[in-house]
mmJSON file of the N, C-alpha and C atoms, coordinates in Angstrom:
{"data_MODEL":{"atom_site":{
"group_PDB":["ATOM","ATOM","ATOM","ATOM","ATOM","ATOM","ATOM","ATOM","ATOM","ATOM","ATOM","ATOM","ATOM","ATOM","ATOM","ATOM","ATOM","ATOM","ATOM","ATOM","ATOM","ATOM","ATOM","ATOM","ATOM","ATOM","ATOM","ATOM","ATOM","ATOM","ATOM","ATOM","ATOM","ATOM","ATOM","ATOM","ATOM","ATOM","ATOM","ATOM","ATOM","ATOM","ATOM","ATOM","ATOM","ATOM","ATOM","ATOM","ATOM","ATOM","ATOM","ATOM","ATOM","ATOM","ATOM","ATOM","ATOM","ATOM","ATOM","ATOM","ATOM","ATOM","ATOM","ATOM","ATOM","ATOM","ATOM","ATOM","ATOM","ATOM","ATOM","ATOM","ATOM","ATOM","ATOM","ATOM","ATOM","ATOM","ATOM","ATOM","ATOM","ATOM","ATOM","ATOM","ATOM","ATOM","ATOM","ATOM","ATOM","ATOM","ATOM","ATOM","ATOM","ATOM","ATOM","ATOM","ATOM","ATOM","ATOM","ATOM","ATOM","ATOM","ATOM","ATOM","ATOM","ATOM","ATOM","ATOM","ATOM","ATOM","ATOM","ATOM","ATOM","ATOM","ATOM","ATOM","ATOM","ATOM","ATOM","ATOM","ATOM","ATOM","ATOM","ATOM","ATOM","ATOM","ATOM","ATOM","ATOM","ATOM","ATOM","ATOM","ATOM","ATOM","ATOM","ATOM","ATOM","ATOM","ATOM","ATOM","ATOM","ATOM","ATOM","ATOM","ATOM","ATOM","ATOM","ATOM","ATOM","ATOM","ATOM","ATOM","ATOM","ATOM","ATOM","ATOM","ATOM","ATOM","ATOM","ATOM","ATOM","ATOM","ATOM","ATOM","ATOM","ATOM","ATOM","ATOM","ATOM","ATOM","ATOM","ATOM","ATOM","ATOM","ATOM","ATOM","ATOM","ATOM","ATOM","ATOM","ATOM","ATOM","ATOM","ATOM","ATOM","ATOM","ATOM","ATOM","ATOM","ATOM","ATOM","ATOM","ATOM","ATOM","ATOM","ATOM","ATOM","ATOM","ATOM","ATOM","ATOM","ATOM","ATOM","ATOM","ATOM","ATOM","ATOM","ATOM","ATOM","ATOM","ATOM","ATOM","ATOM","ATOM","ATOM","ATOM","ATOM","ATOM","ATOM","ATOM","ATOM","ATOM","ATOM","ATOM","ATOM","ATOM","ATOM","ATOM","ATOM","ATOM","ATOM","ATOM","ATOM","ATOM"],
"id":[1,2,3,4,5,6,7,8,9,10,11,12,13,14,15,16,17,18,19,20,21,22,23,24,25,26,27,28,29,30,31,32,33,34,35,36,37,38,39,40,41,42,43,44,45,46,47,48,49,50,51,52,53,54,55,56,57,58,59,60,61,62,63,64,65,66,67,68,69,70,71,72,73,74,75,76,77,78,79,80,81,82,83,84,85,86,87,88,89,90,91,92,93,94,95,96,97,98,99,100,101,102,103,104,105,106,107,108,109,110,111,112,113,114,115,116,117,118,119,120,121,122,123,124,125,126,127,128,129,130,131,132,133,134,135,136,137,138,139,140,141,142,143,144,145,146,147,148,149,150,151,152,153,154,155,156,157,158,159,160,161,162,163,164,165,166,167,168,169,170,171,172,173,174,175,176,177,178,179,180,181,182,183,184,185,186,187,188,189,190,191,192,193,194,195,196,197,198,199,200,201,202,203,204,205,206,207,208,209,210,211,212,213,214,215,216,217,218,219,220,221,222,223,224,225,226,227,228,229,230,231,232,233,234],
"type_symbol":["N","C","C","N","C","C","N","C","C","N","C","C","N","C","C","N","C","C","N","C","C","N","C","C","N","C","C","N","C","C","N","C","C","N","C","C","N","C","C","N","C","C","N","C","C","N","C","C","N","C","C","N","C","C","N","C","C","N","C","C","N","C","C","N","C","C","N","C","C","N","C","C","N","C","C","N","C","C","N","C","C","N","C","C","N","C","C","N","C","C","N","C","C","N","C","C","N","C","C","N","C","C","N","C","C","N","C","C","N","C","C","N","C","C","N","C","C","N","C","C","N","C","C","N","C","C","N","C","C","N","C","C","N","C","C","N","C","C","N","C","C","N","C","C","N","C","C","N","C","C","N","C","C","N","C","C","N","C","C","N","C","C","N","C","C","N","C","C","N","C","C","N","C","C","N","C","C","N","C","C","N","C","C","N","C","C","N","C","C","N","C","C","N","C","C","N","C","C","N","C","C","N","C","C","N","C","C","N","C","C","N","C","C","N","C","C","N","C","C","N","C","C","N","C","C","N","C","C","N","C","C","N","C","C"],
"label_atom_id":["N","CA","C","N","CA","C","N","CA","C","N","CA","C","N","CA","C","N","CA","C","N","CA","C","N","CA","C","N","CA","C","N","CA","C","N","CA","C","N","CA","C","N","CA","C","N","CA","C","N","CA","C","N","CA","C","N","CA","C","N","CA","C","N","CA","C","N","CA","C","N","CA","C","N","CA","C","N","CA","C","N","CA","C","N","CA","C","N","CA","C","N","CA","C","N","CA","C","N","CA","C","N","CA","C","N","CA","C","N","CA","C","N","CA","C","N","CA","C","N","CA","C","N","CA","C","N","CA","C","N","CA","C","N","CA","C","N","CA","C","N","CA","C","N","CA","C","N","CA","C","N","CA","C","N","CA","C","N","CA","C","N","CA","C","N","CA","C","N","CA","C","N","CA","C","N","CA","C","N","CA","C","N","CA","C","N","CA","C","N","CA","C","N","CA","C","N","CA","C","N","CA","C","N","CA","C","N","CA","C","N","CA","C","N","CA","C","N","CA","C","N","CA","C","N","CA","C","N","CA","C","N","CA","C","N","CA","C","N","CA","C","N","CA","C","N","CA","C","N","CA","C","N","CA","C","N","CA","C","N","CA","C","N","CA","C","N","CA","C","N","CA","C"],
"label_alt_id":[null,null,null,null,null,null,null,null,null,null,null,null,null,null,null,null,null,null,null,null,null,null,null,null,null,null,null,null,null,null,null,null,null,null,null,null,null,null,null,null,null,null,null,null,null,null,null,null,null,null,null,null,null,null,null,null,null,null,null,null,null,null,null,null,null,null,null,null,null,null,null,null,null,null,null,null,null,null,null,null,null,null,null,null,null,null,null,null,null,null,null,null,null,null,null,null,null,null,null,null,null,null,null,null,null,null,null,null,null,null,null,null,null,null,null,null,null,null,null,null,null,null,null,null,null,null,null,null,null,null,null,null,null,null,null,null,null,null,null,null,null,null,null,null,null,null,null,null,null,null,null,null,null,null,null,null,null,null,null,null,null,null,null,null,null,null,null,null,null,null,null,null,null,null,null,null,null,null,null,null,null,null,null,null,null,null,null,null,null,null,null,null,null,null,null,null,null,null,null,null,null,null,null,null,null,null,null,null,null,null,null,null,null,null,null,null,null,null,null,null,null,null,null,null,null,null,null,null,null,null,null,null,null,null],
"label_comp_id":["MET","MET","MET","ILE","ILE","ILE","GLN","GLN","GLN","ILE","ILE","ILE","SER","SER","SER","ILE","ILE","ILE","PRO","PRO","PRO","LEU","LEU","LEU","ILE","ILE","ILE","PRO","PRO","PRO","ALA","ALA","ALA","ASP","ASP","ASP","ASP","ASP","ASP","GLY","GLY","GLY","ALA","ALA","ALA","LEU","LEU","LEU","LEU","LEU","LEU","ILE","ILE","ILE","PRO","PRO","PRO","ALA","ALA","ALA","ASP","ASP","ASP","HIS","HIS","HIS","VAL","VAL","VAL","THR","THR","THR","GLY","GLY","GLY","LEU","LEU","LEU","MET","MET","MET","ARG","ARG","ARG","ARG","ARG","ARG","LEU","LEU","LEU","ALA","ALA","ALA","THR","THR","THR","ASP","ASP","ASP","TRP","TRP","TRP","LEU","LEU","LEU","GLU","GLU","GLU","SER","SER","SER","GLU","GLU","GLU","HIS","HIS","HIS","THR","THR","THR","GLY","GLY","GLY","GLU","GLU","GLU","MET","MET","MET","ARG","ARG","ARG","GLY","GLY","GLY","ASP","ASP","ASP","GLU","GLU","GLU","GLN","GLN","GLN","THR","THR","THR","VAL","VAL","VAL","ARG","ARG","ARG","ASP","ASP","ASP","LEU","LEU","LEU","ALA","ALA","ALA","SER","SER","SER","VAL","VAL","VAL","LEU","LEU","LEU","THR","THR","THR","GLU","GLU","GLU","LEU","LEU","LEU","ALA","ALA","ALA","ASP","ASP","ASP","GLN","GLN","GLN","ILE","ILE","ILE","ASP","ASP","ASP","VAL","VAL","VAL","GLU","GLU","GLU","CYS","CYS","CYS","ILE","ILE","ILE","GLY","GLY","GLY","PHE","PHE","PHE","ALA","ALA","ALA","SER","SER","SER","ALA","ALA","ALA","THR","THR","THR","PRO","PRO","PRO","HIS","HIS","HIS","PRO","PRO","PRO"],
"label_asym_id":["A","A","A","A","A","A","A","A","A","A","A","A","A","A","A","A","A","A","A","A","A","A","A","A","A","A","A","A","A","A","A","A","A","A","A","A","A","A","A","A","A","A","A","A","A","A","A","A","A","A","A","A","A","A","A","A","A","A","A","A","A","A","A","A","A","A","A","A","A","A","A","A","A","A","A","A","A","A","A","A","A","A","A","A","A","A","A","A","A","A","A","A","A","A","A","A","A","A","A","A","A","A","A","A","A","A","A","A","A","A","A","A","A","A","A","A","A","A","A","A","A","A","A","A","A","A","A","A","A","A","A","A","A","A","A","A","A","A","A","A","A","A","A","A","A","A","A","A","A","A","A","A","A","A","A","A","A","A","A","A","A","A","A","A","A","A","A","A","A","A","A","A","A","A","A","A","A","A","A","A","A","A","A","A","A","A","A","A","A","A","A","A","A","A","A","A","A","A","A","A","A","A","A","A","A","A","A","A","A","A","A","A","A","A","A","A","A","A","A","A","A","A","A","A","A","A","A","A","A","A","A","A","A","A"],
"label_entity_id":["1","1","1","1","1","1","1","1","1","1","1","1","1","1","1","1","1","1","1","1","1","1","1","1","1","1","1","1","1","1","1","1","1","1","1","1","1","1","1","1","1","1","1","1","1","1","1","1","1","1","1","1","1","1","1","1","1","1","1","1","1","1","1","1","1","1","1","1","1","1","1","1","1","1","1","1","1","1","1","1","1","1","1","1","1","1","1","1","1","1","1","1","1","1","1","1","1","1","1","1","1","1","1","1","1","1","1","1","1","1","1","1","1","1","1","1","1","1","1","1","1","1","1","1","1","1","1","1","1","1","1","1","1","1","1","1","1","1","1","1","1","1","1","1","1","1","1","1","1","1","1","1","1","1","1","1","1","1","1","1","1","1","1","1","1","1","1","1","1","1","1","1","1","1","1","1","1","1","1","1","1","1","1","1","1","1","1","1","1","1","1","1","1","1","1","1","1","1","1","1","1","1","1","1","1","1","1","1","1","1","1","1","1","1","1","1","1","1","1","1","1","1","1","1","1","1","1","1","1","1","1","1","1","1"],
"label_seq_id":[1,1,1,2,2,2,3,3,3,4,4,4,5,5,5,6,6,6,7,7,7,8,8,8,9,9,9,10,10,10,11,11,11,12,12,12,13,13,13,14,14,14,15,15,15,16,16,16,17,17,17,18,18,18,19,19,19,20,20,20,21,21,21,22,22,22,23,23,23,24,24,24,25,25,25,26,26,26,27,27,27,28,28,28,29,29,29,30,30,30,31,31,31,32,32,32,33,33,33,34,34,34,35,35,35,36,36,36,37,37,37,38,38,38,39,39,39,40,40,40,41,41,41,42,42,42,43,43,43,44,44,44,45,45,45,46,46,46,47,47,47,48,48,48,49,49,49,50,50,50,51,51,51,52,52,52,53,53,53,54,54,54,55,55,55,56,56,56,57,57,57,58,58,58,59,59,59,60,60,60,61,61,61,62,62,62,63,63,63,64,64,64,65,65,65,66,66,66,67,67,67,68,68,68,69,69,69,70,70,70,71,71,71,72,72,72,73,73,73,74,74,74,75,75,75,76,76,76,77,77,77,78,78,78],
"pdbx_PDB_ins_code":[null,null,null,null,null,null,null,null,null,null,null,null,null,null,null,null,null,null,null,null,null,null,null,null,null,null,null,null,null,null,null,null,null,null,null,null,null,null,null,null,null,null,null,null,null,null,null,null,null,null,null,null,null,null,null,null,null,null,null,null,null,null,null,null,null,null,null,null,null,null,null,null,null,null,null,null,null,null,null,null,null,null,null,null,null,null,null,null,null,null,null,null,null,null,null,null,null,null,null,null,null,null,null,null,null,null,null,null,null,null,null,null,null,null,null,null,null,null,null,null,null,null,null,null,null,null,null,null,null,null,null,null,null,null,null,null,null,null,null,null,null,null,null,null,null,null,null,null,null,null,null,null,null,null,null,null,null,null,null,null,null,null,null,null,null,null,null,null,null,null,null,null,null,null,null,null,null,null,null,null,null,null,null,null,null,null,null,null,null,null,null,null,null,null,null,null,null,null,null,null,null,null,null,null,null,null,null,null,null,null,null,null,null,null,null,null,null,null,null,null,null,null,null,null,null,null,null,null,null,null,null,null,null,null],
"Cartn_x":[103.919,102.944,101.719,101.246,100.073,98.813,97.736,96.436,95.471,94.833,93.922,92.61,91.53,90.207,89.747,89.397,88.961,87.535,86.618,85.237,85.086,84.272,83.948,82.528,82.337,81.029,80.539,79.385,78.878,78.312,78.706,78.174,76.913,76.182,74.943,75.178,76.36,76.646,77.235,77.319,77.847,79.34,80.031,81.457,81.624,82.763,83.063,84.022,83.708,84.514,85.144,86.298,86.989,87.076,86.703,86.809,88.245,88.381,89.703,90.561,89.951,90.751,91.341,90.659,91.206,92.373,92.229,93.297,94.559,94.398,95.566,96.162,95.327,95.833,96.655,96.168,96.901,98.242,98.243,99.472,100.492,100.034,100.932,101.45,100.582,100.988,102.035,101.839,102.793,104.15,104.135,105.382,106.089,105.336,105.911,106.503,105.782,106.292,107.582,107.645,108.875,110.042,109.822,110.889,111.307,110.327,110.644,111.418,111.01,111.693,113.113,113.273,114.604,115.481,114.893,115.637,116.067,115.216,115.534,116.335,116.526,117.296,116.472,115.152,114.283,114.095,114.196,114.0,115.322,115.281,116.488,116.412,117.496,117.528,118.238,118.24,118.903,118.132,118.787,118.127,117.579,118.338,117.88,116.632,116.58,115.398,114.176,114.335,113.222,112.736,113.662,113.273,112.587,113.108,112.509,111.097,110.919,109.586,108.599,109.043,108.183,107.792,108.733,108.456,107.436,107.61,106.675,105.282,105.199,103.899,103.208,103.975,103.417,102.974,103.777,103.404,102.13,101.996,100.789,99.574,99.734,98.634,98.244,99.237,98.959,98.199,98.614,97.956,96.5,96.257,94.877,94.049,94.602,93.871,93.53,94.488,94.252,93.16,93.225,92.206,90.828,90.757,89.465,88.922,89.794,89.363,88.829,89.539,89.079,87.741,87.575,86.315,85.18,85.431,84.394,84.036,85.005,84.751,83.939,84.124,83.434,82.041,81.778,80.484,79.482,78.32,77.303,76.744,76.599,76.032,74.63,73.701,72.311,72.147],
"Cartn_y":[106.622,107.655,107.022,107.646,107.133,107.749,106.999,107.517,107.257,108.318,108.22,108.892,108.232,108.807,109.42,110.701,111.396,111.895,111.531,111.982,113.47,114.116,115.524,115.587,116.37,116.493,117.922,118.105,119.464,120.023,121.237,121.926,122.685,123.151,123.884,125.14,125.741,126.975,126.714,125.438,125.098,124.784,125.029,124.705,123.191,122.732,121.309,121.039,120.025,119.666,118.296,118.095,116.814,116.305,115.051,114.513,114.612,115.046,115.272,114.01,112.851,111.626,111.311,111.728,111.556,112.521,113.736,114.728,114.27,113.866,113.45,112.153,111.269,110.05,110.367,111.322,111.747,112.371,113.197,113.833,112.786,111.796,110.754,109.893,109.599,108.802,109.555,110.85,111.669,111.675,111.854,111.85,110.502,109.415,108.079,107.894,108.343,108.234,109.024,110.216,111.015,110.246,109.679,108.956,107.711,106.993,105.816,106.213,107.294,107.765,108.218,108.848,109.292,108.077,107.055,105.851,105.071,105.015,104.253,105.065,106.35,107.187,107.825,107.625,108.213,109.717,110.157,111.57,112.297,113.347,114.148,115.359,115.619,116.761,116.398,117.327,117.159,116.165,115.105,114.06,114.579,115.433,115.962,116.819,117.584,118.41,117.532,116.442,115.517,114.943,114.519,113.973,115.028,116.252,117.336,117.655,117.725,118.018,116.897,115.653,114.519,114.57,114.936,115.038,116.141,117.279,118.394,118.009,117.335,116.926,115.937,115.007,114.032,114.71,115.637,116.366,117.187,117.794,118.563,117.643,116.471,115.5,115.087,114.863,114.517,115.646,116.877,118.029,118.132,117.936,117.978,116.886,115.667,114.575,114.908,115.447,115.797,116.865,117.872,118.928,118.388,117.481,116.877,116.014,115.256,114.449,115.354,116.449,117.39,118.01,118.36,118.945,117.934,116.698,115.672,115.328,115.371,115.067,116.159,117.391,118.538,118.744,118.155,118.317,117.352,117.862,116.963,116.055,114.782,113.806,113.449,113.412,113.071,111.643],
"Cartn_z":[80.611,80.887,81.534,82.605,83.295,82.704,82.775,82.372,83.512,83.965,85.097,84.729,85.066,84.857,86.175,86.134,87.344,87.118,88.012,87.852,88.154,87.372,87.61,88.143,89.188,89.823,89.636,88.978,88.791,90.098,90.426,91.602,91.204,92.194,91.932,91.096,91.235,90.497,89.116,88.721,87.409,87.396,88.497,88.576,88.6,88.149,88.199,89.353,90.13,91.295,91.077,91.681,91.636,93.073,93.33,94.69,95.21,96.445,97.044,97.037,97.271,97.288,95.917,94.859,93.516,93.269,93.777,93.614,94.363,95.613,96.387,95.831,95.334,94.701,93.462,92.669,91.481,91.861,92.909,93.359,93.806,94.556,95.034,93.875,92.923,91.756,90.941,90.777,90.034,90.745,92.062,92.829,92.695,92.77,92.619,91.229,90.207,88.834,88.657,89.247,89.159,89.776,90.959,91.641,90.863,90.308,89.502,88.249,87.605,86.4,86.721,87.86,88.289,88.581,89.209,89.563,88.319,87.301,86.088,85.081,85.357,84.444,83.337,83.361,82.343,82.546,83.777,84.102,83.922,83.164,82.977,83.889,84.546,85.448,86.733,87.625,88.905,89.773,90.186,90.964,92.287,92.954,94.24,94.06,92.983,92.714,92.489,91.755,91.518,92.842,93.693,95.004,95.867,95.842,96.633,96.154,94.84,94.294,94.611,94.506,94.845,96.317,97.165,98.599,98.891,98.258,98.461,97.988,96.855,96.322,97.256,97.802,98.74,100.038,100.542,101.762,101.547,100.389,100.088,100.028,99.432,99.397,100.814,101.672,103.071,103.769,103.528,104.143,103.694,102.418,101.908,102.565,102.663,103.313,104.76,105.503,106.907,107.021,106.171,106.21,105.844,104.885,104.515,105.636,106.306,107.442,108.549,108.825,109.839,109.478,108.22,107.764,107.882,107.433,107.49,108.922,109.834,111.234,111.916,111.456,112.065,111.479,110.313,109.646,110.249,110.725,111.269,110.184,110.512,109.567,110.005,109.052,109.417,109.861],
"occupancy":[1.0,1.0,1.0,1.0,1.0,1.0,1.0,1.0,1.0,1.0,1.0,1.0,1.0,1.0,1.0,1.0,1.0,1.0,1.0,1.0,1.0,1.0,1.0,1.0,1.0,1.0,1.0,1.0,1.0,1.0,1.0,1.0,1.0,1.0,1.0,1.0,1.0,1.0,1.0,1.0,1.0,1.0,1.0,1.0,1.0,1.0,1.0,1.0,1.0,1.0,1.0,1.0,1.0,1.0,1.0,1.0,1.0,1.0,1.0,1.0,1.0,1.0,1.0,1.0,1.0,1.0,1.0,1.0,1.0,1.0,1.0,1.0,1.0,1.0,1.0,1.0,1.0,1.0,1.0,1.0,1.0,1.0,1.0,1.0,1.0,1.0,1.0,1.0,1.0,1.0,1.0,1.0,1.0,1.0,1.0,1.0,1.0,1.0,1.0,1.0,1.0,1.0,1.0,1.0,1.0,1.0,1.0,1.0,1.0,1.0,1.0,1.0,1.0,1.0,1.0,1.0,1.0,1.0,1.0,1.0,1.0,1.0,1.0,1.0,1.0,1.0,1.0,1.0,1.0,1.0,1.0,1.0,1.0,1.0,1.0,1.0,1.0,1.0,1.0,1.0,1.0,1.0,1.0,1.0,1.0,1.0,1.0,1.0,1.0,1.0,1.0,1.0,1.0,1.0,1.0,1.0,1.0,1.0,1.0,1.0,1.0,1.0,1.0,1.0,1.0,1.0,1.0,1.0,1.0,1.0,1.0,1.0,1.0,1.0,1.0,1.0,1.0,1.0,1.0,1.0,1.0,1.0,1.0,1.0,1.0,1.0,1.0,1.0,1.0,1.0,1.0,1.0,1.0,1.0,1.0,1.0,1.0,1.0,1.0,1.0,1.0,1.0,1.0,1.0,1.0,1.0,1.0,1.0,1.0,1.0,1.0,1.0,1.0,1.0,1.0,1.0,1.0,1.0,1.0,1.0,1.0,1.0,1.0,1.0,1.0,1.0,1.0,1.0,1.0,1.0,1.0,1.0,1.0,1.0],
"B_iso_or_equiv":[0.0,0.0,0.0,0.0,0.0,0.0,0.0,0.0,0.0,0.0,0.0,0.0,0.0,0.0,0.0,0.0,0.0,0.0,0.0,0.0,0.0,0.0,0.0,0.0,0.0,0.0,0.0,0.0,0.0,0.0,0.0,0.0,0.0,0.0,0.0,0.0,0.0,0.0,0.0,0.0,0.0,0.0,0.0,0.0,0.0,0.0,0.0,0.0,0.0,0.0,0.0,0.0,0.0,0.0,0.0,0.0,0.0,0.0,0.0,0.0,0.0,0.0,0.0,0.0,0.0,0.0,0.0,0.0,0.0,0.0,0.0,0.0,0.0,0.0,0.0,0.0,0.0,0.0,0.0,0.0,0.0,0.0,0.0,0.0,0.0,0.0,0.0,0.0,0.0,0.0,0.0,0.0,0.0,0.0,0.0,0.0,0.0,0.0,0.0,0.0,0.0,0.0,0.0,0.0,0.0,0.0,0.0,0.0,0.0,0.0,0.0,0.0,0.0,0.0,0.0,0.0,0.0,0.0,0.0,0.0,0.0,0.0,0.0,0.0,0.0,0.0,0.0,0.0,0.0,0.0,0.0,0.0,0.0,0.0,0.0,0.0,0.0,0.0,0.0,0.0,0.0,0.0,0.0,0.0,0.0,0.0,0.0,0.0,0.0,0.0,0.0,0.0,0.0,0.0,0.0,0.0,0.0,0.0,0.0,0.0,0.0,0.0,0.0,0.0,0.0,0.0,0.0,0.0,0.0,0.0,0.0,0.0,0.0,0.0,0.0,0.0,0.0,0.0,0.0,0.0,0.0,0.0,0.0,0.0,0.0,0.0,0.0,0.0,0.0,0.0,0.0,0.0,0.0,0.0,0.0,0.0,0.0,0.0,0.0,0.0,0.0,0.0,0.0,0.0,0.0,0.0,0.0,0.0,0.0,0.0,0.0,0.0,0.0,0.0,0.0,0.0,0.0,0.0,0.0,0.0,0.0,0.0,0.0,0.0,0.0,0.0,0.0,0.0,0.0,0.0,0.0,0.0,0.0,0.0],
"pdbx_formal_charge":[null,null,null,null,null,null,null,null,null,null,null,null,null,null,null,null,null,null,null,null,null,null,null,null,null,null,null,null,null,null,null,null,null,null,null,null,null,null,null,null,null,null,null,null,null,null,null,null,null,null,null,null,null,null,null,null,null,null,null,null,null,null,null,null,null,null,null,null,null,null,null,null,null,null,null,null,null,null,null,null,null,null,null,null,null,null,null,null,null,null,null,null,null,null,null,null,null,null,null,null,null,null,null,null,null,null,null,null,null,null,null,null,null,null,null,null,null,null,null,null,null,null,null,null,null,null,null,null,null,null,null,null,null,null,null,null,null,null,null,null,null,null,null,null,null,null,null,null,null,null,null,null,null,null,null,null,null,null,null,null,null,null,null,null,null,null,null,null,null,null,null,null,null,null,null,null,null,null,null,null,null,null,null,null,null,null,null,null,null,null,null,null,null,null,null,null,null,null,null,null,null,null,null,null,null,null,null,null,null,null,null,null,null,null,null,null,null,null,null,null,null,null,null,null,null,null,null,null,null,null,null,null,null,null],
"auth_seq_id":[1,1,1,2,2,2,3,3,3,4,4,4,5,5,5,6,6,6,7,7,7,8,8,8,9,9,9,10,10,10,11,11,11,12,12,12,13,13,13,14,14,14,15,15,15,16,16,16,17,17,17,18,18,18,19,19,19,20,20,20,21,21,21,22,22,22,23,23,23,24,24,24,25,25,25,26,26,26,27,27,27,28,28,28,29,29,29,30,30,30,31,31,31,32,32,32,33,33,33,34,34,34,35,35,35,36,36,36,37,37,37,38,38,38,39,39,39,40,40,40,41,41,41,42,42,42,43,43,43,44,44,44,45,45,45,46,46,46,47,47,47,48,48,48,49,49,49,50,50,50,51,51,51,52,52,52,53,53,53,54,54,54,55,55,55,56,56,56,57,57,57,58,58,58,59,59,59,60,60,60,61,61,61,62,62,62,63,63,63,64,64,64,65,65,65,66,66,66,67,67,67,68,68,68,69,69,69,70,70,70,71,71,71,72,72,72,73,73,73,74,74,74,75,75,75,76,76,76,77,77,77,78,78,78],
"auth_comp_id":["MET","MET","MET","ILE","ILE","ILE","GLN","GLN","GLN","ILE","ILE","ILE","SER","SER","SER","ILE","ILE","ILE","PRO","PRO","PRO","LEU","LEU","LEU","ILE","ILE","ILE","PRO","PRO","PRO","ALA","ALA","ALA","ASP","ASP","ASP","ASP","ASP","ASP","GLY","GLY","GLY","ALA","ALA","ALA","LEU","LEU","LEU","LEU","LEU","LEU","ILE","ILE","ILE","PRO","PRO","PRO","ALA","ALA","ALA","ASP","ASP","ASP","HIS","HIS","HIS","VAL","VAL","VAL","THR","THR","THR","GLY","GLY","GLY","LEU","LEU","LEU","MET","MET","MET","ARG","ARG","ARG","ARG","ARG","ARG","LEU","LEU","LEU","ALA","ALA","ALA","THR","THR","THR","ASP","ASP","ASP","TRP","TRP","TRP","LEU","LEU","LEU","GLU","GLU","GLU","SER","SER","SER","GLU","GLU","GLU","HIS","HIS","HIS","THR","THR","THR","GLY","GLY","GLY","GLU","GLU","GLU","MET","MET","MET","ARG","ARG","ARG","GLY","GLY","GLY","ASP","ASP","ASP","GLU","GLU","GLU","GLN","GLN","GLN","THR","THR","THR","VAL","VAL","VAL","ARG","ARG","ARG","ASP","ASP","ASP","LEU","LEU","LEU","ALA","ALA","ALA","SER","SER","SER","VAL","VAL","VAL","LEU","LEU","LEU","THR","THR","THR","GLU","GLU","GLU","LEU","LEU","LEU","ALA","ALA","ALA","ASP","ASP","ASP","GLN","GLN","GLN","ILE","ILE","ILE","ASP","ASP","ASP","VAL","VAL","VAL","GLU","GLU","GLU","CYS","CYS","CYS","ILE","ILE","ILE","GLY","GLY","GLY","PHE","PHE","PHE","ALA","ALA","ALA","SER","SER","SER","ALA","ALA","ALA","THR","THR","THR","PRO","PRO","PRO","HIS","HIS","HIS","PRO","PRO","PRO"],
"auth_asym_id":["A","A","A","A","A","A","A","A","A","A","A","A","A","A","A","A","A","A","A","A","A","A","A","A","A","A","A","A","A","A","A","A","A","A","A","A","A","A","A","A","A","A","A","A","A","A","A","A","A","A","A","A","A","A","A","A","A","A","A","A","A","A","A","A","A","A","A","A","A","A","A","A","A","A","A","A","A","A","A","A","A","A","A","A","A","A","A","A","A","A","A","A","A","A","A","A","A","A","A","A","A","A","A","A","A","A","A","A","A","A","A","A","A","A","A","A","A","A","A","A","A","A","A","A","A","A","A","A","A","A","A","A","A","A","A","A","A","A","A","A","A","A","A","A","A","A","A","A","A","A","A","A","A","A","A","A","A","A","A","A","A","A","A","A","A","A","A","A","A","A","A","A","A","A","A","A","A","A","A","A","A","A","A","A","A","A","A","A","A","A","A","A","A","A","A","A","A","A","A","A","A","A","A","A","A","A","A","A","A","A","A","A","A","A","A","A","A","A","A","A","A","A","A","A","A","A","A","A","A","A","A","A","A","A"],
"auth_atom_id":["N","CA","C","N","CA","C","N","CA","C","N","CA","C","N","CA","C","N","CA","C","N","CA","C","N","CA","C","N","CA","C","N","CA","C","N","CA","C","N","CA","C","N","CA","C","N","CA","C","N","CA","C","N","CA","C","N","CA","C","N","CA","C","N","CA","C","N","CA","C","N","CA","C","N","CA","C","N","CA","C","N","CA","C","N","CA","C","N","CA","C","N","CA","C","N","CA","C","N","CA","C","N","CA","C","N","CA","C","N","CA","C","N","CA","C","N","CA","C","N","CA","C","N","CA","C","N","CA","C","N","CA","C","N","CA","C","N","CA","C","N","CA","C","N","CA","C","N","CA","C","N","CA","C","N","CA","C","N","CA","C","N","CA","C","N","CA","C","N","CA","C","N","CA","C","N","CA","C","N","CA","C","N","CA","C","N","CA","C","N","CA","C","N","CA","C","N","CA","C","N","CA","C","N","CA","C","N","CA","C","N","CA","C","N","CA","C","N","CA","C","N","CA","C","N","CA","C","N","CA","C","N","CA","C","N","CA","C","N","CA","C","N","CA","C","N","CA","C","N","CA","C","N","CA","C","N","CA","C","N","CA","C","N","CA","C","N","CA","C","N","CA","C"],
"pdbx_PDB_model_num":[1,1,1,1,1,1,1,1,1,1,1,1,1,1,1,1,1,1,1,1,1,1,1,1,1,1,1,1,1,1,1,1,1,1,1,1,1,1,1,1,1,1,1,1,1,1,1,1,1,1,1,1,1,1,1,1,1,1,1,1,1,1,1,1,1,1,1,1,1,1,1,1,1,1,1,1,1,1,1,1,1,1,1,1,1,1,1,1,1,1,1,1,1,1,1,1,1,1,1,1,1,1,1,1,1,1,1,1,1,1,1,1,1,1,1,1,1,1,1,1,1,1,1,1,1,1,1,1,1,1,1,1,1,1,1,1,1,1,1,1,1,1,1,1,1,1,1,1,1,1,1,1,1,1,1,1,1,1,1,1,1,1,1,1,1,1,1,1,1,1,1,1,1,1,1,1,1,1,1,1,1,1,1,1,1,1,1,1,1,1,1,1,1,1,1,1,1,1,1,1,1,1,1,1,1,1,1,1,1,1,1,1,1,1,1,1,1,1,1,1,1,1,1,1,1,1,1,1,1,1,1,1,1,1]
}}}
């Protein structure tokens, strides 16, 4: 079992935010753990489903990273 510390950032409205790079890192780590567990036999279930879910999670992390890069590139910096 992995343990990850993720910082929470309070927004002006009181909501808590998580940095996108931490979210995508967590998603990628989870996908990697699933694949490792499937490879070692620790994961019970359909192997193809585990691989498909890991792939979808990694693709979603990639999409979030691309959108954040696009947003940061479009935002004027002082």
